[in-house]
C-alpha positions in Angstrom: -5.7 -3.5 26.9 -3.6 -6.6 26.5 -5.5 -9.8 26.0 -4.5 -12.6 28.3 -5.6 -15.8 30.1 -4.1 -17.0 33.4 -4.7 -19.2 36.4 -4.5 -18.5 40.1 -3.4 -21.4 42.3 -4.5 -22.0 45.8 -1.6 -20.0 47.2 -2.7 -16.9 45.2 0.0 -17.2 42.7 -0.8 -16.0 39.2 0.3 -18.4 36.5 0.7 -17.4 32.9 3.0 -17.9 29.9 3.6 -15.6 27.0 3.7 -18.6 24.6 0.4 -20.1 25.9 -2.9 -18.4 25.2 -5.4 -20.8 26.6 -6.4 -22.1 30.0 -6.2 -25.7 28.9 -2.7 -25.0 27.6 -1.6 -23.6 30.9 -3.2 -26.5 32.8 -1.3 -29.0 30.6 2.0 -27.1 31.2 1.4 -27.1 35.0 0.9 -30.8 35.0 4.0 -31.4 32.9 6.1 -29.5 35.4 4.6 -31.2 38.5 4.8 -35.0 38.4 2.8 -35.4 41.6 0.0 -33.2 40.3 0.0 -35.1 37.0 -0.4 -38.4 38.9 -3.3 -37.0 40.9 -4.9 -35.9 37.7 -4.5 -39.3 36.1 -6.1 -41.0 39.1 -8.9 -38.4 39.3 -10.8 -39.6 36.3 -11.4 -36.1 35.2 -11.7 -35.5 31.4 -9.2 -32.6 31.3 -6.4 -31.1 33.3 -8.3 -27.8 33.5 -11.4 -29.5 34.9 -9.1 -31.2 37.5 -7.3 -28.0 38.5 -10.6 -26.1 38.8 -12.8 -28.7 40.5 -10.3 -30.7 42.6 -7.4 -28.3 43.3 -9.4 -25.0 43.5 -7.5 -23.1 40.8 -9.2 -20.0 39.4 -9.2 -19.0 35.7 -9.1 -15.4 34.6 -9.8 -14.3 31.1 -9.2 -10.7 29.9 -10.1 -10.5 26.2 -11.0 -6.8 25.7 -14.7 -6.5 26.6 -14.8 -10.2 27.6 -13.6 -10.4 31.2 -14.4 -13.5 33.2 -13.3 -15.3 36.4 -14.2 -19.0 37.0 -13.8 -20.4 40.4 -15.3 -22.9 43.0 -16.4 -21.1 46.1 -16.2 -24.3 48.1 -12.4 -24.6 47.3 -11.4 -20.9 47.3 -8.6 -20.0 49.8 -8.1 -16.7 51.7 -5.3 -15.7 49.4 -7.5 -16.3 46.4 -10.4 -14.3 47.9 -8.2 -11.2 47.6 -7.9 -11.8 43.8 -11.7 -12.3 43.6 -12.4 -9.0 45.3 -10.0 -7.3 43.0 -11.6 -8.7 39.9 -15.1 -8.0 41.2 -14.1 -4.4 41.7 -12.7 -4.3 38.1 -16.1 -5.4 36.8 -15.3 -9.0 35.7 -18.1 -11.5 35.2 -18.0 -14.4 37.6 -18.9 -18.0 37.2 -19.1 -20.0 40.5 -18.7 -23.7 39.8 -20.0 -24.7 43.2 -23.3 -23.0 42.6 -23.6 -24.7 39.2 -23.0 -28.1 40.8 -25.7 -27.5 43.4 -28.1 -26.4 40.7 -27.4 -29.5 38.6 -27.8 -31.7 41.6 -31.2 -30.2 42.3 -32.2 -30.9 38.6 -32.4 -27.2 37.7 -30.0 -27.4 34.7 
């Protein structure tokens, strides 16, 4: 199985690059190609482009590293197009991390 990392944007588009092997690298490349998104990131106060894309723009990260298969998303921001991808990866047995649930848990003082 080929190892890969990629992002899924709010339109359900899968974003990857053969030359980039990390989510943070992909996030940086996305912002470099989109000046408006880059400006939004700079104004957001987020620590990293990946944090911004996940938490503000609703992007999804997918990791497929052999036995390590994980999807990270925010259920509050997920779109209908992205839900199809989530269902697919659920059926494929990927581990899921829902950032919205983690935020709620932290706000309740559980973390």
